[in-house]
MDTraj code that builds the backbone (N, CA, C; nanometers):
import mdtraj as md
import numpy as np

residues = "MET ARG GLY PRO HIS SER SER ILE LYS ALA PRO PHE PRO LEU TYR PRO ALA ARG HIS CYS LEU PHE ILE ALA GLY VAL ALA GLY ARG HIS LEU GLN ARG TYR LYS LYS GLY ARG ARG GLN VAL VAL GLY CYS ILE PRO TYR ARG TYR THR LYS VAL LYS GLY GLU ASP GLY LEU GLN VAL LEU VAL ILE SER SER GLN LYS GLY LYS GLY MET LEU PHE PRO LYS GLY GLY TRP GLU SER ASP GLU THR ILE THR GLN ALA ALA LEU ARG GLU THR TYR GLU GLU ALA GLY VAL LYS GLY VAL VAL GLU ARG GLN LEU GLY GLU TRP THR PHE GLN SER ARG THR HIS GLY THR ASP TYR GLU GLY TYR MET PHE PRO LEU GLN VAL THR GLU VAL LEU ASN LEU TRP PRO GLU LYS THR ASN ARG ARG ARG LEU TRP MET SER VAL THR GLU ALA ARG GLU CYS CYS GLN HIS TRP TRP MET LYS GLU ALA LEU ASP VAL LEU VAL ASP ARG LEU GLY GLY GLN GLN GLN LEU ASP GLU GLU GLU VAL GLU SER CYS SER LEU ASN TYR GLY LYS SER ASP GLU GLU GLN GLU LEU GLY ASN PHE VAL PHE ILE LEU VAL SER LEU SER".split()
xyz = np.array([
    [10.5062, 3.6914, 13.3030],
    [10.5975, 3.6529, 13.4126],
    [10.5336, 3.5399, 13.4929],
    [10.6125, 3.4432, 13.5290],
    [10.5619, 3.3309, 13.6058],
    [10.5480, 3.3702, 13.7526],
    [10.4405, 3.3228, 13.8153],
    [10.4201, 3.3494, 13.9563],
    [10.5129, 3.2658, 14.0414],
    [10.5142, 3.2904, 14.1718],
    [10.6063, 3.2197, 14.2617],
    [10.5793, 3.0717, 14.2707],
    [10.4569, 3.0293, 14.2326],
    [10.4232, 2.8874, 14.2436],
    [10.4151, 2.8194, 14.1074],
    [10.4554, 2.8903, 14.0012],
    [10.4537, 2.8310, 13.8676],
    [10.5611, 2.7253, 13.8571],
    [10.5359, 2.6255, 13.7734],
    [10.6335, 2.5175, 13.7555],
    [10.6866, 2.5191, 13.6144],
    [10.8134, 2.4826, 13.5984],
    [10.8769, 2.4723, 13.4677],
    [10.9122, 2.3271, 13.4446],
    [10.8710, 2.2725, 13.3328],
    [10.8963, 2.1317, 13.3043],
    [11.0443, 2.1072, 13.2791],
    [11.1008, 2.0116, 13.3498],
    [11.2423, 1.9781, 13.3336],
    [11.2615, 1.8955, 13.2079],
    [11.3842, 1.8948, 13.1495],
    [11.4098, 1.8174, 13.0281],
    [11.4112, 1.6683, 13.0520],
    [11.4087, 1.6237, 13.1795],
    [11.4009, 1.4823, 13.2120],
    [11.3187, 1.4699, 13.3395],
    [11.2577, 1.3535, 13.3670],
    [11.1710, 1.3390, 13.4837],
    [11.2467, 1.3634, 13.6129],
    [11.1803, 1.4272, 13.7076],
    [11.2376, 1.4478, 13.8400],
    [11.1638, 1.3582, 13.9385],
    [11.2386, 1.2785, 14.0139],
    [11.1797, 1.1855, 14.1079],
    [11.2357, 1.2095, 14.2472],
    [11.1596, 1.1739, 14.3516],
    [11.2149, 1.1828, 14.4868],
    [11.3421, 1.1014, 14.4958],
    [11.4388, 1.1496, 14.5731],
    [11.5709, 1.0868, 14.5790],
    [11.5633, 0.9401, 14.6154],
    [11.4706, 0.9037, 14.7044],
    [11.4651, 0.7650, 14.7503],
    [11.4190, 0.6691, 14.6413],
    [11.3581, 0.7218, 14.5343],
    [11.3085, 0.6375, 14.4262],
    [11.3965, 0.6412, 14.3018],
    [11.4961, 0.7276, 14.2980],
    [11.5712, 0.7531, 14.1750],
    [11.6351, 0.6277, 14.1184],
    [11.7014, 0.5494, 14.2011],
    [11.7770, 0.4355, 14.1513],
    [11.6861, 0.3325, 14.0875],
    [11.5671, 0.3142, 14.1436],
    [11.4769, 0.2141, 14.0892],
    [11.4118, 0.2621, 13.9606],
    [11.3588, 0.3834, 13.9637],
    [11.2830, 0.4332, 13.8491],
    [11.3713, 0.4545, 13.7279],
    [11.4962, 0.5000, 13.7471],
    [11.5837, 0.5313, 13.6341],
    [11.6049, 0.4119, 13.5448],
    [11.5991, 0.2903, 13.6009],
    [11.6272, 0.1720, 13.5216],
    [11.5069, 0.1155, 13.4498],
    [11.3831, 0.1553, 13.4931],
    [11.2655, 0.0909, 13.4361],
    [11.1689, 0.1886, 13.3703],
    [11.1762, 0.3169, 13.4038],
    [11.0811, 0.4133, 13.3498],
    [11.0914, 0.4214, 13.1987],
    [10.9750, 0.4217, 13.1330],
    [10.9734, 0.4408, 12.9891],
    [11.0094, 0.3187, 12.9066],
    [11.0223, 0.2023, 12.9711],
    [11.0600, 0.0832, 12.8948],
    [10.9581, 0.0535, 12.7853],
    [10.8294, 0.0811, 12.8118],
    [10.7251, 0.0546, 12.7127],
    [10.7225, 0.1599, 12.6026],
    [10.8044, 0.2661, 12.6147],
    [10.8069, 0.3733, 12.5155],
    [10.9264, 0.3637, 12.4209],
    [10.9993, 0.2543, 12.4276],
    [11.1214, 0.2415, 12.3482],
    [11.0933, 0.2500, 12.1985],
    [11.1807, 0.3196, 12.1278],
    [11.1687, 0.3332, 11.9823],
    [11.2385, 0.2169, 11.9119],
    [11.1793, 0.1744, 11.8007],
    [11.2388, 0.0702, 11.7169],
    [11.2349, 0.1159, 11.5712],
    [11.3347, 0.0740, 11.4950],
    [11.3412, 0.1054, 11.3529],
    [11.3850, -0.0200, 11.2787],
    [11.2972, -0.0713, 11.1946],
    [11.3246, -0.1940, 11.1194],
    [11.3653, -0.3084, 11.2120],
    [11.2980, -0.3157, 11.3260],
    [11.3232, -0.4236, 11.4207],
    [11.4411, -0.4009, 11.5130],
    [11.5126, -0.2908, 11.4936],
    [11.6291, -0.2621, 11.5783],
    [11.5919, -0.1585, 11.6841],
    [11.6282, -0.1870, 11.8082],
    [11.6022, -0.0921, 11.9163],
    [11.6951, 0.0281, 11.9007],
    [11.6400, 0.1485, 11.9120],
    [11.7190, 0.2705, 11.8950],
    [11.7715, 0.3187, 12.0301],
    [11.9028, 0.3380, 12.0361],
    [11.9668, 0.3871, 12.1582],
    [12.0465, 0.5129, 12.1264],
    [12.0604, 0.5973, 12.2269],
    [12.1294, 0.7256, 12.2110],
    [12.2346, 0.7383, 12.3200],
    [12.3524, 0.7864, 12.2814],
    [12.4594, 0.8033, 12.3789],
    [12.5362, 0.9318, 12.3580],
    [12.6181, 0.9651, 12.4560],
    [12.7007, 1.0854, 12.4509],
    [12.8443, 1.0528, 12.4886],
    [12.9350, 1.1318, 12.4332],
    [13.0733, 1.1321, 12.4803],
    [13.0925, 1.2641, 12.5542],
    [13.0836, 1.2629, 12.6875],
    [13.1064, 1.3858, 12.7633],
    [13.2546, 1.4230, 12.7569],
    [13.2843, 1.5500, 12.7301],
    [13.4250, 1.5888, 12.7203],
    [13.4485, 1.7260, 12.7814],
    [13.5754, 1.7507, 12.8135],
    [13.6190, 1.8803, 12.8650],
    [13.7651, 1.8985, 12.8292],
    [13.8138, 2.0201, 12.8416],
    [13.9545, 2.0496, 12.8148],
    [14.0260, 2.0859, 12.9443],
    [14.1487, 2.0382, 12.9571],
    [14.2369, 2.0861, 13.0625],
    [14.3121, 2.2068, 13.0065],
    [14.4120, 2.2548, 13.0764],
    [14.4864, 2.3728, 13.0318],
    [14.5789, 2.3420, 12.9144],
    [14.6046, 2.2126, 12.8893],
    [14.6925, 2.1731, 12.7792],
    [14.6141, 2.1764, 12.6490],
    [14.6739, 2.2290, 12.5429],
    [14.6072, 2.2364, 12.4135],
    [14.6183, 2.1035, 12.3389],
    [14.5277, 2.0839, 12.2426],
    [14.5340, 1.9657, 12.1577],
    [14.4748, 1.8429, 12.2238],
    [14.4976, 1.7265, 12.1611],
    [14.4401, 1.6016, 12.2099],
    [14.4867, 1.5686, 12.3506],
    [14.6094, 1.6089, 12.3865],
    [14.6615, 1.5803, 12.5200],
    [14.5813, 1.6514, 12.6287],
    [14.5167, 1.7605, 12.5929],
    [14.4375, 1.8342, 12.6910],
    [14.2907, 1.7978, 12.6906],
    [14.2524, 1.7059, 12.6034],
    [14.1131, 1.6640, 12.5926],
    [14.0872, 1.5457, 12.6857],
    [13.9863, 1.5573, 12.7696],
    [13.9467, 1.4480, 12.8573],
    [13.8032, 1.4078, 12.8270],
    [13.7762, 1.2784, 12.8327],
    [13.6413, 1.2273, 12.8125],
    [13.5999, 1.1488, 12.9364],
    [13.4703, 1.1448, 12.9608],
    [13.4178, 1.0784, 13.0796],
    [13.3616, 0.9418, 13.0424],
    [13.4135, 0.8381, 13.1046],
    [13.3624, 0.7029, 13.0833],
    [13.2997, 0.6533, 13.2128],
    [13.2093, 0.5570, 13.1987],
    [13.1419, 0.5001, 13.3151],
    [13.1534, 0.3487, 13.3098],
    [13.1368, 0.2852, 13.4238],
    [13.1397, 0.1394, 13.4278],
    [13.0038, 0.0851, 13.3855],
    [13.0030, -0.0344, 13.3304],
    [12.8768, -0.1001, 13.2994],
    [12.8087, -0.1383, 13.4307],
    [12.6797, -0.1648, 13.4258],
    [12.6074, -0.1985, 13.5480],
    [12.6595, -0.3272, 13.6110],
    [12.7107, -0.4171, 13.5279],
    [12.7660, -0.5418, 13.5801],
    [12.9124, -0.5270, 13.6197],
    [12.9694, -0.4086, 13.5917],
    [13.1056, -0.3812, 13.6346],
    [13.2131, -0.4537, 13.5574],
    [13.1823, -0.5009, 13.4361],
    [13.2790, -0.5800, 13.3594],
    [13.3461, -0.5010, 13.2475],
    [13.3221, -0.3744, 13.2399],
    [13.3833, -0.2952, 13.1342],
    [13.3482, -0.1491, 13.1500],
    [13.4110, -0.0664, 13.0665],
    [13.3865, 0.0774, 13.0679],
    [13.3271, 0.1190, 12.9337],
    [13.2460, 0.2213, 12.9359],
    [13.1788, 0.2672, 12.8152],
    [13.1359, 0.4124, 12.8341],
    [13.0751, 0.4682, 12.7301],
    [13.0174, 0.6016, 12.7394],
    [12.8686, 0.5887, 12.7725],
    [12.8093, 0.6911, 12.8334],
    [12.6674, 0.6840, 12.8686],
    [12.5802, 0.6632, 12.7457],
    [12.4850, 0.5724, 12.7563],
    [12.3895, 0.5506, 12.6470],
    [12.2698, 0.4729, 12.6993],
    [12.1585, 0.4854, 12.6262],
    [12.0382, 0.4142, 12.6657],
    [11.9293, 0.4308, 12.5621],
    [11.8133, 0.3752, 12.5919],
    [11.7047, 0.3748, 12.4960],
    [11.6463, 0.5118, 12.4676],
    [11.6131, 0.5336, 12.3407],
    [11.5469, 0.6566, 12.2970],
    [11.3971, 0.6324, 12.3051],
    [11.3280, 0.7112, 12.3864],
    [11.1864, 0.6904, 12.4102],
    [11.1006, 0.7742, 12.3161],
    [10.9795, 0.7269, 12.2916],
    [10.8940, 0.7876, 12.1894],
    [10.8390, 0.9240, 12.2289],
    [10.8467, 0.9602, 12.3568],
    [10.7919, 1.0887, 12.4004],
    [10.8992, 1.1958, 12.4180],
    [11.0167, 1.1768, 12.3567],
    [11.1251, 1.2740, 12.3699],
    [11.2003, 1.2863, 12.2381],
    [11.2677, 1.3990, 12.2208],
    [11.3527, 1.4168, 12.1035],
    [11.4834, 1.3423, 12.1256],
    [11.5603, 1.3277, 12.0198],
    [11.6869, 1.2562, 12.0322],
    [11.7848, 1.3329, 12.1221],
    [11.7790, 1.4657, 12.1178],
    [11.8653, 1.5462, 12.2045],
    [11.8253, 1.5317, 12.3504],
    [11.6960, 1.5303, 12.3778],
    [11.6484, 1.5099, 12.5141],
    [11.6912, 1.3735, 12.5669],
    [11.6865, 1.2727, 12.4796],
    [11.7299, 1.1389, 12.5205],
    [11.8779, 1.1379, 12.5555],
    [11.9585, 1.2073, 12.4749],
    [12.1027, 1.2138, 12.5006],
    [12.1317, 1.2816, 12.6342],
    [12.0639, 1.3918, 12.6614],
    [12.0821, 1.4632, 12.7879],
    [12.0371, 1.3786, 12.9063],
    [11.9226, 1.3134, 12.8926],
    [11.8680, 1.2334, 13.0019],
    [11.9585, 1.1162, 13.0371],
    [12.0008, 1.0415, 12.9361],
    [12.0849, 0.9250, 12.9623],
    [12.2179, 0.9650, 13.0254],
    [12.2742, 1.0757, 12.9791],
    [12.4024, 1.1202, 13.0338],
    [12.3867, 1.1660, 13.1780],
    [12.2762, 1.2310, 13.2071],
    [12.2485, 1.2722, 13.3452],
    [12.2275, 1.1501, 13.4344],
    [12.1438, 1.0570, 13.3909],
    [12.1112, 0.9410, 13.4742],
    [12.2327, 0.8526, 13.5017],
    [12.3126, 0.8286, 13.3989],
    [12.4216, 0.7318, 13.4122],
    [12.5536, 0.7930, 13.4574],
    [12.5812, 0.9165, 13.4161],
    [12.7127, 0.9758, 13.4444],
    [12.7074, 1.0963, 13.5374],
    [12.5902, 1.1526, 13.5585],
    [12.5790, 1.2650, 13.6499],
    [12.6438, 1.3927, 13.6018],
    [12.6364, 1.4185, 13.4712],
    [12.6884, 1.5441, 13.4179],
    [12.5836, 1.6087, 13.3279],
    [12.5943, 1.7411, 13.3152],
    [12.5088, 1.8172, 13.2249],
    [12.5975, 1.8979, 13.1316],
    [12.5416, 1.9391, 13.0191],
    [12.6216, 2.0165, 12.9257],
    [12.5471, 2.0475, 12.7982],
    [12.6231, 2.0786, 12.6952],
    [12.5686, 2.1172, 12.5653],
    [12.5866, 2.0019, 12.4671],
    [12.4755, 1.9518, 12.4142],
    [12.4811, 1.8465, 12.3131],
    [12.5142, 1.9095, 12.1789],
    [12.6177, 1.8578, 12.1145],
    [12.6628, 1.9130, 11.9867],
    [12.6223, 1.8222, 11.8703],
    [12.6666, 1.8579, 11.7519],
    [12.6253, 1.7877, 11.6293],
    [12.6560, 1.6380, 11.6357],
    [12.5620, 1.5587, 11.5867],
    [12.5716, 1.4121, 11.5927],
    [12.7015, 1.3605, 11.5313],
    [12.7606, 1.2618, 11.5977],
    [12.8861, 1.2033, 11.5502],
    [12.8636, 1.0957, 11.4449],
    [12.7496, 1.0301, 11.4514],
    [12.7236, 0.9247, 11.3544],
    [12.6172, 0.8286, 11.4029],
    [12.5948, 0.7268, 11.3206],
    [12.4925, 0.6257, 11.3479],
    [12.5535, 0.4881, 11.3223],
    [12.5331, 0.3958, 11.4152],
    [12.5932, 0.2630, 11.4048],
    [12.4878, 0.1552, 11.4307],
    [12.5000, 0.0433, 11.3628],
    [12.4170, -0.0732, 11.3920],
    [12.5061, -0.1808, 11.4522],
    [12.4563, -0.2461, 11.5544],
    [12.5354, -0.3481, 11.6236],
    [12.4413, -0.4467, 11.6908],
    [12.4986, -0.5547, 11.7404],
    [12.4204, -0.6594, 11.8055],
    [12.4723, -0.6836, 11.9463],
    [12.3807, -0.7010, 12.0399],
    [12.4182, -0.7293, 12.1780],
    [12.4780, -0.8689, 12.1883],
    [12.5955, -0.8781, 12.2505],
    [12.6594, -1.0082, 12.2683],
    [12.5806, -1.0961, 12.3648],
    [12.5147, -1.0321, 12.4606],
    [12.4442, -1.1068, 12.5652],
    [12.3092, -1.1582, 12.5184],
    [12.2297, -1.0706, 12.4574],
    [12.0923, -1.1065, 12.4228],
    [12.0715, -1.1317, 12.2736],
    [12.1682, -1.0969, 12.1908],
    [12.1520, -1.1149, 12.0473],
    [12.0559, -1.0158, 11.9852],
    [12.0232, -0.9092, 12.0575],
    [11.9307, -0.8072, 12.0081],
    [12.0025, -0.7116, 11.9135],
    [11.9334, -0.6715, 11.8071],
    [11.9903, -0.5747, 11.7133],
    [11.9586, -0.4326, 11.7598],
    [12.0584, -0.3459, 11.7480],
    [12.0443, -0.2073, 11.7928],
    [12.0874, -0.1111, 11.6833],
    [12.0328, 0.0100, 11.6923],
    [12.0775, 0.1218, 11.6103],
    [12.1182, 0.2325, 11.7075],
    [12.2460, 0.2674, 11.7081],
    [12.2969, 0.3626, 11.8059],
    [12.3356, 0.4961, 11.7450],
    [12.3014, 0.6033, 11.8137],
    [12.3362, 0.7394, 11.7729],
    [12.4238, 0.7999, 11.8823],
    [12.5359, 0.8583, 11.8432],
    [12.6274, 0.9164, 11.9408],
    [12.6446, 1.0663, 11.9174],
    [12.6522, 1.1402, 12.0277],
    [12.6687, 1.2852, 12.0251],
    [12.7833, 1.3264, 12.1170],
    [12.8504, 1.4371, 12.0866],
    [12.9422, 1.4955, 12.1843],
    [12.8608, 1.5760, 12.2854],
    [12.9079, 1.5789, 12.4086],
    [12.8463, 1.6639, 12.5094],
    [12.9563, 1.7411, 12.5802],
    [12.9617, 1.8713, 12.5560],
    [13.0602, 1.9552, 12.6234],
    [13.0096, 1.9823, 12.7645],
    [13.0800, 1.9285, 12.8623],
    [13.0329, 1.9299, 13.0007],
    [13.0423, 2.0700, 13.0607],
    [12.9327, 2.1122, 13.1226],
    [12.9290, 2.2410, 13.1918],
    [12.9061, 2.2251, 13.3416],
    [12.8597, 2.1069, 13.3831],
    [12.8305, 2.0853, 13.5248],
    [12.8502, 1.9384, 13.5600],
    [12.9225, 1.9137, 13.6683],
    [12.9439, 1.7781, 13.7200],
    [12.8718, 1.7678, 13.8535],
    [12.7767, 1.6748, 13.8622],
    [12.6935, 1.6615, 13.9815],
    [12.7546, 1.5633, 14.0811],
    [12.7300, 1.5881, 14.2077],
    [12.7759, 1.4962, 14.3118],
    [12.6772, 1.3829, 14.3355],
    [12.5508, 1.4065, 14.3043],
    [12.4467, 1.3053, 14.3187],
    [12.3753, 1.2880, 14.1859],
    [12.3494, 1.1642, 14.1468],
    [12.2751, 1.1361, 14.0244],
    [12.2108, 0.9984, 14.0388],
    [12.1106, 0.9654, 13.9566],
    [12.0309, 0.8447, 13.9769],
    [12.1085, 0.7140, 13.9872],
    [12.2126, 0.6944, 13.9070],
    [12.2824, 0.5657, 13.9055],
    [12.4193, 0.5717, 13.9737],
    [12.4336, 0.6632, 14.0668],
    [12.5630, 0.6808, 14.1333],
    [12.6103, 0.5536, 14.2024],
    [12.5196, 0.4819, 14.2680],
    [12.5601, 0.3625, 14.3423],
    [12.5828, 0.2417, 14.2517],
    [12.5412, 0.2513, 14.1259],
    [12.5550, 0.1386, 14.0329],
    [12.6746, 0.1496, 13.9401],
    [12.7318, 0.2691, 13.9295],
    [12.8376, 0.2901, 13.8298],
    [12.9524, 0.3728, 13.8872],
    [13.0694, 0.3521, 13.8286],
    [13.1842, 0.4390, 13.8536],
    [13.2002, 0.5308, 13.7328],
    [13.2514, 0.6492, 13.7548],
    [13.2802, 0.7389, 13.6423],
    [13.4239, 0.7879, 13.6558],
    [13.4902, 0.7988, 13.5420],
    [13.6307, 0.8376, 13.5406],
    [13.6585, 0.9306, 13.4233],
    [13.7310, 1.0397, 13.4492],
    [13.7824, 1.1237, 13.3412],
    [13.9110, 1.0607, 13.2903],
    [13.9229, 1.0489, 13.1595],
    [14.0387, 0.9838, 13.0983],
    [14.0881, 1.0631, 12.9787],
    [14.2119, 1.0348, 12.9410],
    [14.2625, 1.0865, 12.8141],
    [14.1982, 1.0073, 12.7009],
    [14.2095, 1.0575, 12.5805],
    [14.1540, 0.9871, 12.4649],
    [14.2188, 0.8503, 12.4487],
    [14.3494, 0.8432, 12.4666],
    [14.4217, 0.7162, 12.4530],
    [14.3719, 0.6143, 12.5537],
    [14.3548, 0.6555, 12.6775],
    [14.3062, 0.5646, 12.7817],
    [14.1648, 0.5169, 12.7518],
    [14.0807, 0.6082, 12.7029],
    [13.9424, 0.5720, 12.6724],
    [13.9351, 0.4721, 12.5576],
    [14.0196, 0.4892, 12.4571],
    [14.0226, 0.3940, 12.3455],
    [14.0572, 0.2540, 12.3952],
    [14.1487, 0.2470, 12.4895],
    [14.1949, 0.1173, 12.5390],
    [14.0905, 0.0469, 12.6251],
    [14.0158, 0.1229, 12.7040],
    [13.9267, 0.0577, 12.8001],
    [13.7821, 0.0456, 12.7530],
    [13.7410, 0.1229, 12.6534],
    [13.6018, 0.1177, 12.6080],
    [13.5705, -0.0191, 12.5488],
    [13.4613, -0.0793, 12.5900],
    [13.4318, -0.2167, 12.5506],
    [13.3557, -0.2289, 12.4184],
    [13.3078, -0.1181, 12.3633],
    [13.2278, -0.1247, 12.2406],
    [13.3036, -0.0639, 12.1225],
    [13.3157, -0.1400, 12.0147],
    [13.3892, -0.0930, 11.8966],
    [13.3254, 0.0314, 11.8370],
    [13.1926, 0.0371, 11.8366],
    [13.1242, 0.1500, 11.7724],
    [13.1410, 0.2787, 11.8527],
    [13.1557, 0.2662, 11.9826],
    [13.1838, 0.3845, 12.0642],
    [13.3262, 0.4346, 12.0406],
    [13.4185, 0.3429, 12.0160],
    [13.5557, 0.3832, 11.9834],
    [13.5583, 0.4596, 11.8516],
    [13.4789, 0.4138, 11.7553],
    [13.4711, 0.4855, 11.6276],
    [13.4130, 0.6255, 11.6480],
    [13.3108, 0.6362, 11.7322],
    [13.2524, 0.7676, 11.7610],
    [13.3548, 0.8596, 11.8265],
    [13.4381, 0.8036, 11.9132],
    [13.5431, 0.8825, 11.9782],
    [13.6428, 0.9347, 11.8759],
    [13.6794, 0.8516, 11.7790],
    [13.7719, 0.8955, 11.6740],
    [13.7121, 1.0099, 11.5923],
    [13.5816, 1.0005, 11.5639],
    [13.5146, 1.1081, 11.4902],
    [13.5203, 1.2383, 11.5704],
    [13.4960, 1.2279, 11.7008],
    [13.4996, 1.3469, 11.7861],
    [13.6382, 1.4100, 11.7888],
    [13.7415, 1.3276, 11.8036],
    [13.8787, 1.3793, 11.8090],
    [13.9144, 1.4502, 11.6788],
    [13.8786, 1.3898, 11.5656],
    [13.9062, 1.4527, 11.4357],
    [13.8328, 1.5861, 11.4229],
    [13.7083, 1.5884, 11.4666],
    [13.6288, 1.7111, 11.4554],
    [13.6851, 1.8224, 11.5429],
    [13.7165, 1.7897, 11.6669],
    [13.7694, 1.8912, 11.7578],
    [13.9069, 1.9390, 11.7142],
    [13.9872, 1.8463, 11.6587],
    [14.1184, 1.8851, 11.6085],
    [14.1082, 1.9805, 11.4919],
    [14.0134, 1.9537, 11.4013],
    [13.9923, 2.0427, 11.2878],
    [13.9410, 2.1781, 11.3303],
    [13.8523, 2.1804, 11.4304],
    [13.7984, 2.3073, 11.4787],
    [13.9061, 2.3905, 11.5460],
    [13.9941, 2.3221, 11.6212],
    [14.1023, 2.3944, 11.6886],
    [14.1975, 2.4570, 11.5871],
    [14.2245, 2.3844, 11.4778],
    [14.3124, 2.4382, 11.3743],
    [14.2504, 2.5616, 11.3099],
    [14.1187, 2.5562, 11.2838],
    [14.0507, 2.6723, 11.2258],
    [14.0549, 2.7917, 11.3204],
    [14.0361, 2.7646, 11.4495],
    [14.0402, 2.8731, 11.5480],
    [14.1776, 2.9379, 11.5528],
    [14.2830, 2.8539, 11.5476],
    [14.4191, 2.9072, 11.5520],
    [14.4499, 2.9894, 11.4279],
    [14.4029, 2.9433, 11.3103],
    [14.4251, 3.0180, 11.1870],
    [14.3515, 3.1517, 11.1906],
    [14.2322, 3.1525, 11.2502],
    [14.1558, 3.2769, 11.2596],
    [14.2265, 3.3765, 11.3511],
    [14.2798, 3.3264, 11.4632],
    [14.3533, 3.4135, 11.5551],
    [14.4766, 3.4704, 11.4869],
    [14.5482, 3.3852, 11.4104],
    [14.6679, 3.4304, 11.3396],
    [14.6320, 3.5359, 11.2362],
    [14.5213, 3.5149, 11.1647],
    [14.4781, 3.6113, 11.0641],
    [14.4428, 3.7452, 11.1280],
    [14.3758, 3.7387, 11.2431],
    [14.3399, 3.8628, 11.3135],
    [14.4643, 3.9375, 11.3594],
    [14.5656, 3.8623, 11.4026],
    [14.6897, 3.9246, 11.4489],
    [14.7619, 3.9940, 11.3346],
    [14.7635, 3.9310, 11.2163],
    [14.8319, 3.9888, 11.1013],
    [14.7626, 4.1150, 11.0525],
    [14.6282, 4.1180, 11.0657],
    [14.5527, 4.2316, 11.0149],
    [14.5328, 4.3421, 11.1180],
    [14.5759, 4.3163, 11.2410],
    [14.5544, 4.4158, 11.3469],
    [14.6278, 4.5465, 11.3139],
    [14.5572, 4.6576, 11.3213],
    [14.6179, 4.7885, 11.2979],
    [14.6119, 4.8337, 11.1535],
    [14.5706, 4.7447, 11.0618],
    [14.5616, 4.7833, 10.9210],
    [14.4268, 4.8490, 10.8944],
    [14.4260, 4.9413, 10.7997],
    [14.3004, 5.0034, 10.7591],
    [14.2221, 4.9055, 10.6733],
    [14.0921, 4.9355, 10.6529],
    [14.0090, 4.8496, 10.5687],
    [14.0649, 4.8415, 10.4272],
    [14.1183, 4.9558, 10.3755],
    [14.1720, 4.9569, 10.2401],
    [14.2951, 4.8670, 10.2295],
    [14.3800, 4.8704, 10.3313],
    [14.5008, 4.7867, 10.3306],
    [14.4645, 4.6387, 10.3368],
    [14.3633, 4.6044, 10.4166],
    [14.3223, 4.4647, 10.4263],
    [14.2635, 4.4163, 10.2945],
    [14.1815, 4.5009, 10.2300],
    [14.1225, 4.4631, 10.1020],
    [14.2301, 4.4464, 9.9960],
    [14.3310, 4.5346, 9.9950],
    [14.4405, 4.5247, 9.8994],
    [14.5192, 4.3962, 9.9224],
    [14.5423, 4.3628, 10.0488],
    [14.6150, 4.2399, 10.0794],
    [14.5390, 4.1175, 10.0331],
    [14.4072, 4.1171, 10.0533],
    [14.3257, 4.0045, 10.0078],
    [14.3269, 3.9940, 9.8561],
    [14.3249, 4.1100, 9.7861],
    [14.3256, 4.1108, 9.6399],
    [14.4569, 4.0546, 9.5869],
    [14.5686, 4.0945, 9.6473],
    [14.6995, 4.0437, 9.6056],
    [14.7077, 3.8938, 9.6287],
    [14.6527, 3.8467, 9.7425],
    [14.6554, 3.7035, 9.7736],
    [14.5793, 3.6236, 9.6680],
    [14.4642, 3.6771, 9.6246],
    [14.3845, 3.6081, 9.5231],
    [14.4600, 3.6019, 9.3908],
    [14.5254, 3.7128, 9.3503],
    [14.6006, 3.7148, 9.2254],
    [14.7150, 3.6137, 9.2285],
    [14.7853, 3.6073, 9.3410],
    [14.8963, 3.5125, 9.3537],
    [14.8449, 3.3699, 9.3470],
    [14.7302, 3.3439, 9.4100],
    [14.6740, 3.2091, 9.4107],
    [14.6325, 3.1655, 9.2719],
    [14.5857, 3.2609, 9.1888],
    [14.5391, 3.2271, 9.0546],
    [14.6521, 3.2161, 8.9537],
    [14.7675, 3.2749, 8.9834],
    [14.8778, 3.2754, 8.8865],
    [14.9505, 3.1417, 8.8845],
])
top = md.Topology()
chain = top.add_chain()
for i, resn in enumerate(residues, 1):
    res = top.add_residue(resn, chain, resSeq=i)
    for name in ("N", "CA", "C"):
        top.add_atom(name, md.element.get_by_symbol(name[0]), res)
traj = md.Trajectory(xyz[None], top)
């Protein structure tokens, strides 16, 4: 058991509030990962559901760029002293002020910065939001907005992030269909004995093979 003065290491650095805005933008710059000359960056698509089912009930969180000229999903450099999941959580916390569960990777993209001509390798993850913070390191530098999938597709400035969003929508849609089929199957089998369920499954297999 930990004593009253024991400390637990946080998944991302904790800084005094007065220093957060400055440090968040420069800390770890010398620890950036590169692969075949391309800087590795990690991002998340934070999402949540409203009461409406399907894509219409899915909302994603977008943020403004630091220069305020476009909207995008949270992303940033993957540092050598952290795992890819830790990087995804940290960047989403710093830039968007949300926490949640990082899910299976959506994909990997290579792209080039229009401004600097730098080559990048980007990894995107879904993040199911569990907590929305009122204060976060880049609050004064960025706006954040919950949007529908359609709105996010229209305003997102990066093509590769739009592709990641499409992957997420397809995945969540497929999962929802599986969940609905499972619920329907449970409803049909409710009240049946084990023998009746096994007989029904056997008949289904015979019909499928005939």
